[in-house]
C-alpha positions in Angstrom: -0.3 -0.2 -0.7 1.7 3.4 -0.9 1.9 5.7 1.6 1.4 9.5 1.3 3.3 11.9 3.5 2.7 15.8 3.4 5.1 18.1 4.6 4.4 20.4 7.5 6.9 23.0 7.3 4.3 25.3 6.0 2.3 25.2 9.0 5.3 25.0 12.0 6.0 28.2 13.6 8.1 29.4 16.3 7.7 29.4 19.9 10.2 32.3 20.5 7.7 35.2 21.0 11.2 37.6 21.0 12.7 35.9 23.5 15.9 34.8 21.8 16.8 38.2 20.5 18.8 40.5 23.3 17.0 42.7 25.2 17.8 46.3 26.0 16.4 45.2 29.8 19.4 42.9 30.0 22.0 45.6 28.6 20.5 47.8 31.6 20.5 45.2 34.0 24.0 44.2 33.6 25.4 47.5 33.6 23.2 48.3 37.1 24.7 44.9 38.9 28.0 46.4 38.0 27.5 49.5 40.1 25.2 48.3 42.8 28.3 45.5 43.3 30.8 48.2 43.9 28.9 50.5 45.8 28.1 47.6 48.2 31.7 46.4 49.1 32.1 50.3 49.7 28.7 50.8 52.4 29.0 47.9 54.1 32.5 48.2 54.9 31.6 52.1 55.8 28.8 50.8 57.9 30.5 48.6 60.0 33.1 51.1 60.8 31.5 54.0 61.4 28.8 52.2 63.3 25.5 53.1 61.3 22.9 51.0 61.1 21.2 52.7 58.6 23.8 52.7 56.6 25.2 49.4 57.1 21.3 48.4 56.1 22.1 50.8 53.1 25.2 48.6 51.9 23.8 45.2 52.9 20.4 45.8 50.8 23.1 46.9 48.4 24.3 43.6 49.0 21.0 41.5 48.5 20.4 43.6 45.5 23.3 42.7 43.6 22.2 39.1 44.3 18.7 39.7 43.0 20.1 42.2 40.3 22.5 38.9 39.6 19.3 36.5 39.2 17.7 39.1 37.3 20.0 39.1 34.6 20.8 35.1 34.6 17.0 35.3 33.7 17.8 36.9 30.6 20.3 35.5 29.4 18.8 32.1 30.4 15.6 32.8 28.5 17.5 34.2 25.2 19.9 31.1 24.8 16.8 28.5 25.3 14.0 30.6 23.8 14.6 27.9 20.6 14.4 24.9 22.8 11.9 22.4 22.0 11.3 21.2 25.5 9.8 24.8 26.7 6.7 24.6 25.6 5.6 27.7 24.9 9.5 29.4 24.7 10.9 30.7 27.8 8.9 33.5 28.4 7.8 32.4 31.8 11.6 32.4 33.0 10.8 36.4 33.4 8.3 36.0 35.3 10.2 33.4 37.7 13.4 36.1 37.8 10.9 38.3 38.9 9.1 36.3 41.5 12.9 35.2 43.4 13.6 38.7 43.1 10.3 39.9 44.9 11.3 37.1 47.5 14.7 38.6 47.9 12.7 41.5 48.7 10.9 40.4 51.5 13.5 38.6 52.8 15.7 41.6 53.4 13.1 44.1 54.7 12.7 41.5 57.4 16.9 41.3 58.2 16.5 45.5 57.9 13.8 45.1 60.3 15.9 42.8 62.8 18.9 44.7 62.5 17.0 48.1 63.7 15.0 46.6 66.1 18.2 45.2 67.8 20.3 48.8 67.6 17.1 50.5 69.2 17.6 48.2 71.7 21.6 48.2 72.4 22.4 51.6 70.8 26.0 51.8 69.5 28.0 55.0 68.7 27.7 56.7 65.1 30.6 58.8 63.3 28.2 60.7 61.6 30.4 62.7 59.0 31.9 59.8 57.9 28.7 57.9 57.4 26.3 60.6 55.6 29.3 60.8 53.1 29.1 57.4 52.4 25.3 57.3 52.4 25.3 60.3 49.8 27.3 58.7 47.1 25.6 55.7 47.7 22.9 57.5 46.7 24.1 58.8 44.1 24.6 55.4 42.0 21.2 54.4 43.1 19.9 57.1 41.6 21.9 56.2 38.4 20.9 52.6 38.5 16.8 54.1 39.0 17.1 56.2 35.7 19.0 53.1 34.2 16.0 51.0 34.6 13.2 53.0 35.3 14.0 55.4 31.8 11.5 53.4 29.8 8.3 52.1 30.3 8.9 48.8 31.5 5.6 47.7 31.1 5.2 47.4 27.8 7.3 44.1 25.3 10.2 44.7 23.4 9.7 41.5 21.4 8.2 44.1 18.7 4.2 43.3 20.0 2.9 46.1 21.1 -0.1 46.0 23.4 -2.8 47.4 25.7 -2.0 47.7 29.6 -4.9 46.4 30.9 -6.6 46.3 34.8 -8.8 44.0 35.6 -11.3 46.1 36.9 -12.9 43.4 38.7 -10.5 42.2 41.0 -10.0 45.5 43.6 -6.6 45.4 43.0 -4.7 48.8 43.1 -4.0 50.3 40.3 -0.2 51.2 40.9 0.6 47.5 41.2 -1.8 46.1 39.0 -0.6 48.5 36.0 2.5 46.5 35.3 1.5 42.8 35.8 1.4 41.7 32.2 4.8 43.8 31.3 8.8 43.0 32.0 8.3 41.0 35.6 12.0 40.7 35.8 12.9 44.6 34.9 10.5 45.3 37.1 12.1 43.1 40.1 14.9 44.8 39.4 14.1 48.3 38.9 12.2 47.7 42.7 15.6 46.9 44.1 17.3 49.0 43.0 14.4 51.6 44.3 14.6 50.2 47.8 18.5 51.0 48.0 17.3 54.7 47.0 14.6 54.7 49.9 17.0 53.2 52.2 20.0 55.8 51.4 17.2 58.5 51.1 16.3 57.2 54.9 19.8 57.1 55.7 21.1 60.1 54.9 18.0 61.7 56.9 17.9 59.8 60.2 21.9 60.9 60.7 21.4 64.1 59.8 19.2 64.3 62.2 21.5 62.0 64.5 24.1 64.5 64.1 22.4 68.1 64.5 19.7 66.9 66.7 21.1 64.5 68.6 18.1 62.0 67.7 20.2 58.8 67.2 16.9 56.5 67.6 15.9 58.3 63.9 18.5 55.6 62.3 16.8 52.5 63.2 13.4 54.2 63.0 14.3 54.6 59.6 15.2 51.7 58.8 12.2 49.9 60.2 10.1 52.5 58.0 11.8 51.5 54.6 11.6 47.5 55.9 7.6 48.2 55.8 7.8 50.6 52.4 9.7 47.6 51.1 7.6 44.6 52.2 4.9 46.7 50.5 6.6 46.9 47.0 7.2 43.0 47.7 3.8 41.6 48.1 2.6 43.6 45.0 5.4 41.8 43.4 4.5 38.4 44.4 1.6 38.6 43.1 1.5 39.7 40.1 4.6 37.6 39.0 2.9 34.3 41.2 -0.9 34.8 38.7 1.7 34.9 35.7 3.3 31.6 36.9 0.1 29.9 37.7 -1.2 31.0 34.3 -3.9 32.6 35.5 -6.5 34.5 33.1 -5.5 37.5 31.2 -7.3 40.3 32.4 -11.0 40.5 31.7 -10.9 42.9 29.2 -8.8 41.4 27.1 -11.2 38.3 27.3 -13.9 40.7 27.0 -12.2 42.0 23.7 -11.5 38.4 22.4 -15.1 37.3 23.0 -16.9 40.1 21.1 -14.8 40.1 18.2 -16.0 36.2 17.8 -19.8 37.1 19.0 -20.5 39.2 16.6 -19.7 37.5 13.7 -22.5 35.6 12.6 -24.3 33.1 15.2 -20.8 32.6 16.7 -20.9 31.6 20.2 -17.6 31.1 22.5 -18.2 27.6 24.8 -14.4 27.8 26.0 -11.8 30.6 26.8 -8.5 30.3 28.0 -6.0 33.4 27.7 -2.8 33.6 29.4 0.5 35.2 29.0 3.4 33.0 27.7 6.3 36.4 27.5 5.9 39.7 28.4 3.4 41.1 26.6 2.9 38.1 24.9 -0.6 35.9 25.4 -1.8 32.7 24.3 -5.4 31.8 23.9 -7.6 28.2 23.1 -10.7 29.1 21.6 -14.0 26.7 21.3 -16.2 28.2 19.0 -19.9 26.6 18.1 -21.3 27.8 15.3 -24.3 26.7 12.8 -21.7 27.8 10.0 -18.7 26.2 10.7 -15.5 28.0 9.1 -11.8 27.4 8.9 -9.8 28.3 12.2 -8.0 30.8 10.1 -11.3 32.8 9.8 -11.7 33.0 13.4 -8.3 33.8 14.0 -8.5 36.7 11.5 -11.1 38.0 14.1 -9.1 38.3 16.7 -8.2 42.1 17.0 -3.8 42.5 16.7 -2.9 44.8 19.2 -4.0 42.5 22.5 -1.0 40.8 22.2 -2.3 37.5 21.4 0.6 35.6 19.3 -0.2 32.0 19.9 -4.8 30.7 19.0 -5.5 27.3 18.7 -9.3 26.9 17.5 -11.3 24.2 17.7 -15.1 24.4 16.2 -18.4 22.3 16.8 -21.2 22.7 14.4 -24.8 23.3 16.6 -26.9 21.0 15.6 -30.1 23.0 17.1 -32.4 25.0 14.9 -31.3 28.4 15.2 -34.0 30.8 16.7 -35.0 33.5 14.1 -36.3 37.0 16.1 -40.3 37.4 15.2 -40.9 39.2 12.6 
């Protein structure tokens, strides 16, 4: 019996979704990593030498964030080098969210360390060399400010893989807009950005506390500022943990995106969606599975073409079922 074979090359398509190309965010993260590591060494040594818990906390945060930034940089490199690996069903886009999640966990851990050190210094104060401590804290702040600008100069809520998409808030889940606006963007970059932002905040608080101690004799401001900084960092960490965990667990895309797809399909003829799943596979890129039931079935490509291009849906699977029920016609 003759065997007929057909080439499937024309129907194949890559699943890299832009993760195989070097990203501007990767280059900026590596640069900030270098700056942070160098400053970390100076601040930790100065904090120990001058007895400032705020300065030491700033230096320790620099060290912790150096580790976190290293993880963020590794996530970019790993995702890029393995983007075409067929073992990853939808490419390596989730590595981005995993890097962000890991950074969020580290942020929370370092916030707890800040609280511990601050309470310890409140209970057992140490002498502080205010002049030197202030000078080093100012240098640290300058480095942090440059790092914040490097990582925050672009809107890191948008994709860099050539797919423009809209940022949506899930208006039915009650989440704060500030925390949700970047939920489906580059969460790895957001993690790196929050780490250097936390460093900048700690530096500002350290300087304020050291000035108060030097000129007002309020030595207790030093550890109190450490606690205040920990509270703010914990809030940032929680928002990032929530957003990254949703992507890692294939949380449904925001309701406005689901609604846009449903309306695009069901506004044509008598189409109805009996199944709809949309989830993130990379920063700014979504995959979708649609189940369509209709009295007049069309090829899957017909339904794919109905989906708006600006939603960022880059991979669509369509299942079409023919409805055997008699259509209900409106009364004359």
